[in-house]
N, C-alpha and C positions, 0 to 999 in steps of 0.2 A: 557104439562098439567099444569094447574094453581093450586096454593095452595088452592084456594077457592073451587075447584072441589073435594077435599078430606077433610074429616071431623075429622079424628082421628089424635092424635099426632104422632102415629106410621107411618101412611101414609105420613104425612107431613115431618117427619124426613127422610123417604126414599127418598122423592123428594129433600130434602136439601142435602142428601148424594150424589146424582147425581150431583148437582150444585157444591158442595164442591170439588168433584174430578176434575171437570172442572176448578174450581178456582185454585187448586193446580198445574195444568199443566201450568198455566200462571204465577204463583207466582214468580218464580225465575227470569224470564225476567223483570217483572214489578219492582221487588226489585233492580236488577242490574242497570236498567235504571232510577230508581227513578220516575217511570211512574205511573200515576193514572190508576186504573183498570176500564177503561170505559166499557169494554165488560162485566165485572162481574156485574156492576151496571145495565147495560141494561138487562142482564139475569134476575136479580131480579125484575126489573120492568115488563118485559114480562110475568113472571110467577105469577104476582100478589102479590109477597111477600111484597112489599113496602107499601101495603095498609091493611095488616093483623090486624094492631092495631087500625084501625078506629072503633069508637063505633058502637054497634048494632043499636042505635037510628038513625044512619045515613046510615043504611043498610051495615054496616061493619061486619067483623068477631069478632072483639074485643077479640082476643086471650088472654088467661091468662098470667100473668107474668111468671109463671112456664113454659108454652109452648114457650113463647118468648125467654127465656133464653136457653132452650133446643136447639131451632133452631139456635140461635146465636152461641152457643158453637160448634155445628156441622159445621156451616159455617166457623168458625175460624180454624178448623182443616185443611181446604183447604187454606185459606188466611186470616190472622189476620187483615191486613189493610182494606180489604173489610168489614169484620164483624164489626170492630170498627166504621168504617165510617157510615154504614147504621144503626147501632145500635142507634146512636144519633137521626136520623130521626124517626125511629120506636118508640123509647122510649119516645120522646117528644110528639108525636101524642097520644100515650097511656096515658101519664100523663095528657095532656090537656083534654082528654076525661073523665078522672077520676075526675079531680079537678073542671071542669066546671068554670074555672076562666076567660075565655074570653066571650065576647058577643057572643051569640049563632049564630047569622047570620054570623059573621066573621069566626068562627070555622067551621061551616057547609060548608061555601064556600071553605075554605081551604081543608077540607076533600074531597070535590067533585074533586078538582084539584088533590089531592093525588091519587084518584082512576084512574086518567088519567096519572099518572106517575110523578107528581110534587114532588120535594124533598125539605125539609127544615131543618135548624139547628139553634140552639141558637148561638149567637155571643156575648160573654161577656168578654173574656180575652183581656187585653190591656197591652202594654209594661210598663206603669207606675203603674198599679195596681196589676199585677201578677194574681194568681188564684182568680176568683170571689168569691169562697167559703170563702176567708179570709176577705171579707167584704169591700174591697176598693170601693170607689165611682167612677163610670165611668168618664173618661175624655171626652169621646164622649158626645156631647151636642145636645139637641133638643130645638129649639126656635120656639115658635108659631108665625106664620105670617098670620093673618086673620083666614081662615078655614084650613090652612095647617100647617105642621111641617117642619122645615128646620133642617136637621141633618148633623153634621160634626164629623168626627173622624176616628180612625184606630182601627181595631180589629185584634188580632193575633189568631193563632190556629183555623182558620175557616175551620174545617174539612169538606171534600167533596166539597170544594170551586169550583172545575172545573165544577160541575154539579148541584149545588144548584139552585133552582128556587126562594126560599124565604129565607130571613135572618131575624131572630128574634133578633133584636139588642137592647142591653141595653144602655140607655143614661140618663145623668142627665138633668132634665128639667130646663131650664133657668128661673131665677127669682123665684125660689121655692126651697124647700128642698127635692123635690120628685125625684124618679128614676123610669123609666118606660121601658117596652119592646115595641119596634116598629117593626111591621111586614112590611118588605120592599121587594118588588119584585125585582128580578134581572134586570128587564127591566127598572127600574127607572133611570132617568138621574143622573149622578154623582156617580153611583156605579161602582167600579172598583176592580179587583183582582190583587194584586201584588204577583208574584210567589216567595215567600221567603222560602218555606219549604225545608230545607236542612238536616233534622234529619236523623241519621243513623238508627233509629228505626221507625217502622211503616211508611216506606218511601212512601207507596202507598196511604196514606190517603189525600194527597193534601191539607194539613192544612195551606194554604197560608194566607196572610194578606188581610183583607177586608178594602178597602178605600172608605170613604163616604165624598163626597165633595159637599156641598150645595144640598143635596138630599131632594127633596120636596115630601111629601106624604100627603094623605088626613088626616083629623082629626081623623077618626076611625082607623088609623094605629097604634095609641097608644092602644095596646091590654091589657096591664096589668101594674099596679103600684106595686112596691115591695121595701122592705128594703134590701140593699145589705148585703149578708152574713146571712140573716134570713129566707131563704126559708124553707118550710116544708120538712118532710121526703119524700124521692124520691125513691120508689122501683124500678123504671125504670132504675136507674143508675147501678143496678146490671148487666146490659148488659156488663159493663166494665170487672168485674171479669169473667163473662161467656166467653168472648172473650179470655182472657189469659188462662183460663182453657182449652179451645179448642186448643190453641197453645201448651200447655203442653202435651195434649193427642197426638198431632201430633208428638211431640218429642219422647215420649215413643214408639209410633208405629214404628217410623223410627229406633230407637235403637234396638228394638226387632227383626225387620226384618234384620238389619245389623248383629246382633249377630247370627242369624240363618244361614246366608250365609257366614260369615267370618270364614275361616278355615286355619290358619297359619300352616306351616309344622312342627311346634314345638309341636303340639298336634294332637290327633286323633279326627276326627269330627270337629264340629264348636264351637266357644266360648260360644254359648248358653248353653252348658253343664257344663261350669265351675262354681263352687260354688260362686266365688266372682262376676261373672256377674249376676247370678240368684239373689244374694243378692241385687244388685242395682236395678234389675227389680222389685223385690218384694217391695223394698222401694218406687219406683216410684208408683207402684200399690196402696200401702197403702196411699200415699199422695194424689193421685188422688181420691180415694174412700172417704177419709175423707173430701176433699174439696167439692166434689159433694154433699155429705150428708149435709154439712153445708149450701152451697149455695141454694140448692133446698128446704130444710126445711124452710129457711127464705122466699123464694119465695112463697111457699105454705101458710105460715103464713100470708103474705101480701094479697094473693088472698082471704083468708078466713076472713080477718079482716074488720071491718067497719072503717069509716073515723076517729073516735076518737082513735081507736086502732092503726091505721096506723100512726097517728101523734106522737105516743110514741115509734116508732120502730127505731129511729135514732141509738141507740147502736147496734142492730142486723144488720142493714144495713151496717153501717161503719165497724163492725167487720168482716162481711162476705167479704167485699171488700178487707180489709187488709189481711185477712187470705188466701183467695183464690189466690190473686195476688202474695203474697210472696211464696205460695206453688208452683205456676207456675215456679217461679225462681228456686226453689229447684229441681223440676222435670227435667227441661231442663239441669241443671247442672249435674244431675245424668246421663242423657241420653248421654251427652258429655263425661262423664267418661267411659261409656261403649264403645263408638265408638272410643275414643282416639283422637290422633292428626288429624285424617281425619276430625273430626268435625269442625276444623278451616279452612278447605278449602273453597274458595269462591263458589265452586260448590256444597257444602254440605248444605242441608237445615237447619242443626242444628245451624249454625252460624247466620242464619236469625232468627230462633226462639229465639236464645240467645239475639239478639239485640232487637227484638220485645217485649219480655216479660218485659224487663226493663222499657219500656215506661209506664207500669202499675203503677209504683211507683209515677208517675207524673200526673196520672188521679185522679180526685176527688172521695171521700175525701182523703186527704193526711194522711199518716200513723201517723204523730205526732198529727194531730187534732183528729183523731179517738182515739188514746191512751188517750189523755187528756179528751175526752168526756167519755170514759169508766171509767176512774179514778173518775171523778166527779159523774158519775152515781153510782158507787160502794160506794163512800163516802156518797152520799145522802141516 
């Protein structure tokens, strides 16, 4: 069944629940081998999930931010790497549809390809500049040669690199002070992937380096001009905390099931009946409940807002990411305290959840930038 064949959030969540269980069955092997989850991505494409954020004006579903995050959270319960990976593609398509910042013919063409399974991601991070949110100018360059652009550079953290069909690459435009995004097809000559991803967290995201060597693209490949570090409010980036919230939920679920089954001979029954264990489970539930209310209230606020209102939502968006991501760390820690030393076993999923949630601290926006923004907002 395809996601487009069902129309309610509840029905789509049921379909995602089925996929999430399938992803969970593959997660341990993929993590152990540092393997990209090719099968998971193929399942998402076959079920039509990867095109759900295409605008209605292009005959897409244009699901709300709220629904998008709900589905992403459920997916992450099965496999965080898969959810974080596809979240970038889904969110970018949603954002482009909302902003209408690209030439319509270019974006429409991309959406038609997405309907057929094409995947894309932004490629902005570089070794010399660090996180693009901090405003560093790209070292990657674009030089105009007649009616073409010639692009050279290296991009790091190119999530989903093994299966991307299009790379939206930021580059400094030679002989000017401008910076632009260039939509580059994987098939372009000079495009290469160097498999550098060796992170202990989110091992399955395939976030390798993108190498661009004298890549020639047509004039209209320049899809957008922007000022580094000055992009507008981005509700779609809430797919990041939604992913880590899903991982935290998976950790709580595992801890509860473990506590129900574990019965040392020093007590009668299982440890689920012990007050100290119930205390930790209750704390996890409180943290998850609080995080969900925060995340989804901000998502609904975004969905209901007009363009001007959305432009002023930086504080809420940053605060939601910071709060939910750090809550996920707390929940996984509590789950490991319930399970004890067994949680450190390579065969135990909690050690994977522990490593994966820490990656959220390094996804944008960074905690320090959010706190500074909130301080300035309060002072103002």
